N, C-alpha and C positions, 0 to 999 in steps of 0.2 A: 705631562710634565717637564719640568726642567729641571732635573735632579742629578747631586754632584754626590761624591764620595772622597774622604781624607782616609789620611792614615798619619798617625801623629803617636808620638814618645815614642819609646823605644823598639825598636824595629823588629817583627818576630817574620819565622819563616811560615808560609800560609798566607799574608797579608797581600802577596799578590794574584794570590788564588783567589780572594775576596774581592781585589781589583777586579780580577776577569768575569766573575761571575755576575756581581754585579753590571757590569758592562754590558753584555749579552745578552742577561735577563732584562734589563730594562731596552737594551737597544731593540730585541725581540717586541717588546710590549708595546714599543712606541712611542718612549721616550727621548728626549734627548741626554746625553752623558754625558757632565765632566768630570775632569779631575783636579783634585785641588793639589797645587804641588807645594812640597815641607808642611805639610801639616797647617795645624792653626795660623800660624806665621806668613803660610802663600793665602790663608784666605782674608787677612787681615789687608795684605798686598795685593789683594783682589788676583793672582797668579793660578790662573785656572788653564785646562785645555781642557780640548774636546777629545775622549775616549772615544775608539772604533775596536771593532771586531780586528780590524787587521792590526792597531798596535797594540792592542792587549793579547796578541795571539801566542802561544806558547810561553805567557805567562805563569801559568797553574805552575810549571815544575821549578820556578825560581826563586830563587832566597830572597831577604831583603825588602826593598819595594821601592818599584818603578816612579812611584808620585813622591821619594821621598819622606821624610820626618822631621820634626825638630821635639825640641821640650820650648815650646812657648812662655816663655813667663809673664809678657802681655797680657795674656789672657786671665791672668790671674788676678787681675784690678779694673777698674770699672770702668776705666779708659776704654782698655782693648776689647773688653768686652762690647762695650756701645760701637768699637765699630767694626767687631765681626757682623755684631746685626745688620751694619749698616752694608755692609759686603752683601751680607744675604738678601736685604728687600734690593738695595740698586742692582742685582746681577740677579734677582727674578729667579733663584732658586728657591724651587716649592717642596724639596725633598732631601736630607741630608743624612749620609751613613756616615760615622766617624769611629773609622777601627782603629782600638788602641785599648790602653790598661785604663785603672784607676783614673790616674790624670787626664787622660782624654777623655773617659764618661764623664770625668766631673764638669769639664769644659762644656759638652754638650748638655749637661742637667742643668746649671747654670742659663745657656741661651735656651733651651727649647721652650718654656713658658712665656719668653717677652718677644716671641717671633712666631707671623703667620707659618713660618717656612716647617713643616713636617720634620725631626730628628731621632733617629736610631742610631744605637750605638753596635758593634760588635767587638766583645772582647778580645782583643790579641794581648799574649805576656806570657812571655815563657814562663817567666813565677809562676803561672798557676794562683794566682792572689788578687782574683776579680771574685768577687760574691757571687753566689749563684750560678756560675758559670760552671759545668762538670769539669769541662776541657776546655781552658782559653784555648785561640788560635796561637801553635807555636811548639806546643809546652812537649807533646809527642815528641818532634824534632831533636828539640833540645836534649829529651832524657835518651832519648837512641844515641845521639853523639856524644854525652856522657859516660854512657853506657859502654861506646866502642872505644873512649880512649881510656877508659878504667881497664876495660878486657887488655889490650896493649899495655897498658903499665903489669899488670899484672901477668902476661909473659915476661918484662925484662925483669919482674920483682922476683919470680921465681927461679928463673935462672943464677941469681946470686944470695936467695933468702933474704930478702931485704922486707922490711913493711915502708909501703906509700902514704901519705897523707895528701889529697885530693879535695879540692876547694872548688867549691862548683857555685855559680851564681842565683840567683835567686832571692835577694835581697832581704827582708825582713819574715820571708817565706820560707819555710824549707821543703818544699813539695820536692821540687826536683832533688835533691839530697836524698831524701826516707825514698823514692820510687824507683833511681836510678841507683842506689844502694842496694835495695834489696835486690835488684836485675843482675847487679853487678857481684853477689854475695860478698859485699862488705861485712866485712870483722865487725867494723863499727861504724854507727851511724852517728854526725851531731849536727844540732839544730837549734838555731836560741829559742823555738816555741819552749824548749824544755826546760829555761832557766836554770840550766845545772849552774855553781861556782866553780870556780876555776879550781879549786882542790879539792871537788867530787868527779870535776871534770876529768883529770890529769889520773885520778884513782881507779878511777873507772878504766882509763883505758892502761896502764899498766897492768892491771888486770886481764885486759881481751889479749895483751901482747905476752902475759909470763902463758895462757893458756893456748897461745898459738906458738907461742917458740920454744917453753919451755918445757911443761907437760905433754909436746907433742914431737916425738924428734924427725918427723915425716914432714914437720907442716911446713910448706915453701915459700910462703909470702905472707904478709898483713896486709889488708887495704882498711884504710879507713877515710870514710866522704864525709866530708864537714860543709853545710854551706855558710855560702857571706854572711848569713845572719848569725851565725855562731859568733860574740865576741872576742872568740883568743884567736888568734892573728896562728895561720898554718905554720909557718917560720917558729912561733914560741911553741907547738904543739910539738913540733919534730925537734927542737934542743930539747924540751923535757921528756920526750920519749927515749931518744939517742941516751941520758942520760940516764934512764932505767935500765933500758936494755944493755949499756956498759956495764951494771953490775949484776942484772938479772941472766942476760943471754951474751956473751962477750963475743963478739963479731958478727953480730946482726945490725946493718946497718935500716937507716931511715930518712928518706929522702920526700921531699916533698914535692906538690905540685898543683900549680896555681890554674885552672882552664878559663878564665878571664872568659874572651869575647868571642870563643871559640866555640863554645853552647847558642850562641846567637846565629850565627852563620849557617851554608850548608842548603840544599832542597830540599823542602820540604817532603816528609813522608807521606805517604798515601793517607794515612789517618787524617792529619792536617789540612792535605786535600781536599777531602771529602768533609772537614769539620765546614774550611770558609767557603767551601762551592756551594754548601746545605745554608750556609748563615746568610751569604751575599745574595742568592736567590730569593732568602726568605725576609732582608731587607726593602727588595724592590717593591713586594707581596707586601708589606705593611705602609711602605710610605704610601702605596695606592689606597690601602685602606683609611690615610688619615690617621696612623700611627704614631706621637711622637715621646718623647721623653723616656721612652723603652730602650731596654738591653735586648738582644735575641740568644738566648745561652744554648748550649749545646749541653743536651742533656742523656744518658741512656734511656735508649729505645723502650725502656716498660715503665717511663715516665712519659705518660701521651701527653703531647701538649694538643691540647684538642682546638684551641683557636688558632692554628699556622696547619698547612697543609703537611707538613714534616711533623713523625711523631718523636723525632729528638730532637726539637728545635722548641721552645717555649720563650713567651714572652713575658719581660721582670722588670717593674718600672725601673729606672737606672736610681732612684732615689733608695731604694728597696738595697739594691745592687750593691750600692754606696756605702750603706750602712752594714750589710753582712761581711763589707772587705774591711772594716773597721775591727768588727770580732775577731773576723780570719787573724788581724797581724796584732791583735793584742792577747790574743787565745782565747777570748770567752769564747767563740763561736762552739757549737756543737759538733760541728762537722773536724774543727779542727784538734778537740779535747776526745773524740774518737780515733782520730788518728792518730796522735801522741799514746792514748792507751794499749792502741794495736799493735806499735813500733814498742813501746816500753813492757807489752808482755813476749813481745819475741826477741827482745836484746840477747836475754840470754842464751838465744841458739842461732844467735849470730856469729858468731867466735867457730872455727873450725872450719 
């Protein structure tokens, strides 16, 4: 077969590992493997290159994406989709692997029913906002980056008895804030899915700081981890909390840090490499089997994917994944409800 792979949307650590696995496995099984430059924009421009074992060597440990990425607005229009379909046909591509998040998978879902080319998707999003993907490629690295940053911030906070508000990426999904906040021993975690009002949020945070700095004289730092999906800015939170502390615990300062794109970078963790490599392998096998319009999802081993060779990988129709994604983002998903319920349960245990 003539098969190709592209990386699209926001970059995620581990994308390169997926490219490496797809290339090595594809070549070993006798296929011609192509890499599409700059995501869907490269497909429209027919900007492809031949991938080899040598050109992808040592790629597994690198962050970012060798192939480049883009957010291709043309793919949202019928004209752009028609050009993509023409490129697939005229280039003779028989199988395409799309590595990316919700927008990228949406593009794959739109193209798949309209072409003879088989198309599979691999979820790659540091936000972990792809439905039916236990862990998307890049999530574990992003969480570890946040935890390391919070640990460093906590060191300086303890030296001066300060409170810090740390904003992390995640768009409308609070997963990164939730998981990293717990791992970094945050005193409060803010996420948009709670739908808390500003008044309620500030009242809660004031009580958290009172427990940290008024009720405990030995408390050296307070850490508040905020998802960017929380509609209150880190700057506004800092100003309000400083006013509270000036009254409740004079002498304690509040600082803010927005980690931003630091969260996206860096070498992927061993877990992200493992997930990406195994999904890349499964992508080649799925294309060989004639599977299309399907996402390959990483799940805990106890959920056996009988239809694949890997017990941690299962196939999910992309349409179902996108439907679950919408539920994740609007808060109606069973998964997000359980997650919020758990956080609310442990909320009183966080301060201190």
